[in-house]
C-alpha positions as CSV (number, residue, x, y, z in Angstrom):
1,M,100.0,84.6,80.1
2,F,97.5,84.5,82.7
3,P,97.5,84.7,86.4
4,F,97.6,80.9,87.2
5,A,100.8,80.6,84.9
6,H,102.8,83.4,86.3
7,V,102.1,82.7,89.9
8,G,102.5,78.9,89.6
9,Y,105.6,78.9,87.8
10,A,107.1,81.4,90.2
11,F,106.2,79.2,93.2
12,L,107.7,76.1,91.6
13,A,111.0,78.1,90.8
14,V,111.2,78.9,94.5
15,E,110.5,75.5,95.5
16,I,113.0,74.0,93.1
17,T,115.5,76.3,94.2
18,S,114.9,75.5,97.9
19,I,115.0,72.0,97.5
20,F,118.4,72.3,95.5
21,L,119.8,74.4,98.4
22,C,118.8,71.6,100.9
23,F,120.1,69.3,98.9
24,I,123.4,71.3,98.6
25,N,123.5,71.4,102.5
26,K,123.1,67.8,103.0
27,L,126.2,67.3,100.6
28,R,128.2,69.5,102.8
29,K,127.1,67.3,105.6
30,F,125.1,70.0,107.3
31,E,122.9,68.3,110.0
32,L,119.2,69.0,109.0
33,K,116.8,67.6,111.7
34,T,113.7,68.1,109.7
35,N,113.3,67.8,105.6
36,I,111.2,70.9,105.5
37,W,112.0,73.2,102.7
38,S,109.6,75.6,101.3
39,I,108.6,79.0,100.4
40,R,109.1,80.0,103.9
41,C,112.6,80.9,102.6
42,V,110.9,83.9,100.8
43,S,107.8,86.0,101.3
44,F,104.9,84.4,100.0
45,Y,103.0,87.5,99.2
46,A,105.9,89.3,98.0
47,L,106.3,86.4,95.5
48,L,102.5,86.6,94.6
49,I,102.7,90.3,94.2
50,G,105.9,90.2,92.1
51,S,104.6,87.5,90.0
52,L,101.4,89.6,88.9
53,G,103.2,92.8,89.2
54,P,103.9,93.8,85.6
55,D,100.4,92.8,84.2
56,I,98.8,94.8,87.2
57,I,100.8,97.9,86.1
58,D,100.6,97.5,82.4
59,K,96.9,96.3,82.2
60,A,95.7,98.9,84.8
61,I,97.7,102.0,83.8
62,S,98.8,101.4,80.3
63,F,96.2,99.3,78.6
64,P,93.8,102.1,78.0
65,I,96.5,104.4,76.9
66,T,98.4,102.3,74.3
67,G,95.8,99.3,73.8
68,H,98.3,96.7,74.8
69,G,99.0,95.0,77.8
70,R,102.9,95.1,77.8
71,Y,104.1,98.4,78.0
72,I,106.3,100.2,80.7
73,A,106.3,97.4,83.6
74,H,107.6,95.0,81.3
75,S,111.0,97.1,80.3
76,I,114.3,96.5,82.0
77,L,114.7,99.7,83.0
78,F,111.4,99.9,85.0
79,A,112.4,96.3,86.3
80,L,115.6,97.8,87.7
81,G,114.0,100.7,89.2
82,I,111.6,98.7,90.9
83,F,113.9,96.1,92.5
84,I,116.1,99.1,93.7
85,A,113.0,100.9,95.2
86,I,111.8,97.6,96.8
87,M,115.2,96.7,98.0
88,A,115.7,100.2,99.8
89,L,112.1,99.7,101.5
90,F,112.6,96.3,102.7
91,R,116.2,96.5,103.1
92,K,116.0,94.8,106.8
93,N,113.6,92.0,105.4
94,K,115.3,90.0,102.7
95,R,112.6,87.8,102.6
96,I,110.2,90.3,101.2
97,W,112.7,91.9,98.5
98,I,114.0,88.6,97.4
99,G,110.4,87.0,96.8
100,F,109.2,90.0,95.0
101,I,112.4,90.3,92.5
102,V,111.9,86.4,91.8
103,G,108.3,86.9,91.3
104,W,109.1,89.6,89.2
105,L,111.8,88.0,87.0
106,M,109.7,84.8,86.7
107,H,107.0,87.1,85.0
108,L,109.2,88.9,82.7
109,I,110.9,85.1,81.6
110,L,107.5,83.7,81.0
111,D,106.3,86.6,78.9
112,V,109.3,86.3,76.6
113,G,107.5,84.5,73.9
114,G,105.5,87.4,72.7
115,F,106.1,91.2,72.0
116,M,108.2,92.7,75.1
117,P,109.3,96.5,74.9
118,W,112.4,95.6,76.9
119,L,114.3,98.7,76.1
120,F,111.5,101.2,76.4
121,P,111.9,104.2,76.6
122,F,115.4,104.2,74.8
123,V,113.9,102.4,71.8
124,S,110.7,103.4,69.9
125,Y,108.2,100.4,69.8
126,D,105.5,99.7,67.2
127,F,102.6,98.1,69.4
128,P,100.6,95.7,67.7
129,V,97.3,97.2,66.2
130,R,95.0,94.1,66.8
131,I,94.9,93.2,70.3
132,L,93.6,89.3,70.9
133,T,90.4,89.0,73.0
134,Y,90.7,86.7,76.0
135,L,88.7,83.9,73.7
136,E,91.2,84.2,70.9
137,M,94.0,83.9,73.5
138,F,92.6,80.8,75.1
139,Q,92.3,79.1,71.9
140,Q,96.0,79.1,71.4
141,S,97.5,75.9,73.0
142,S,100.4,77.5,74.8
143,V,98.1,79.8,76.7
144,Y,95.7,77.4,78.1
145,L,98.3,74.6,78.6
146,N,100.3,76.9,80.7
147,E,97.1,78.1,82.5
148,I,96.5,74.3,83.6
149,I,100.2,73.4,84.5
150,G,100.3,76.7,86.7
151,A,96.9,76.1,88.3
152,L,98.1,72.2,88.9
153,I,101.4,73.8,90.4
154,L,99.5,75.9,92.8
155,V,97.2,73.1,93.8
156,L,100.3,70.7,94.5
157,I,102.0,73.7,96.4
158,V,98.9,74.2,98.7
159,I,98.7,70.5,99.3
160,L,102.6,70.6,100.3
161,Y,101.6,73.6,102.7
162,L,98.8,71.7,104.3
163,R,101.2,68.4,104.6
164,R,103.7,70.9,106.3
165,K,101.1,72.7,108.4
166,L,101.6,76.1,107.0
167,S,98.7,78.5,107.4
168,F,98.9,81.8,105.2
169,K,98.5,83.7,108.7
170,V,101.7,82.1,109.6
171,L,103.3,83.3,106.3
172,L,102.0,86.6,106.8
173,K,103.5,86.7,110.5
174,E,106.8,85.6,109.3
175,D,106.6,88.1,106.6
176,L,106.2,90.8,109.2
177,S,109.0,89.8,111.4
178,K,112.8,89.8,111.1
179,Q,113.6,86.5,109.2
180,P,116.8,85.1,107.5
181,S,117.5,85.6,103.9
182,F,116.9,83.0,101.1
183,L,120.4,81.7,101.2
184,Q,120.9,81.9,105.0
185,Y,117.6,80.0,105.4
186,T,119.0,76.5,104.2
187,D,121.4,76.8,107.1
188,R,119.0,77.1,109.6
189,I,116.2,74.9,108.3
190,G,116.1,72.4,111.2
191,K,115.2,74.9,113.6
192,D,111.8,76.2,114.3
193,I,111.3,79.6,112.5
């Protein structure tokens, strides 16, 4: 897949999850003063980097070596290692590491339909000899439809952010300050964060 699909579906997953958590809190009779839910419960920028991370690593580093865009960063061992490193680095800011992990996992889930070296380096993989060009990939309906859907999701989320009066500067400021974690956020959703 390409960037719009990876980023759009990752943001959609967070939005749906946060809506679900707000709904659960309303069922539990928690008093919510506003109906604001959003990406604010995870780091916007970490989610963005995580959703593009495997392709950034593999296409920048591995593509010249193997000739294939899915290599070490698309393996389970690498994902586990990077999750541990990010959690250790940002242990005090759960919004960042949760956003990064959600983005990375969504990327791997979306790439399941094609060749995936899941168990690299424990299993030897035969990488496809012929690599499709970008034009050939866009002739496949699954590729361009997912890109269109991902772009539409991003447009809708930007509209939601504008309606919620969220700016990307505010989101960065929240990322750099200590914020409650994803699960704790929905309990405090009515308060001004």
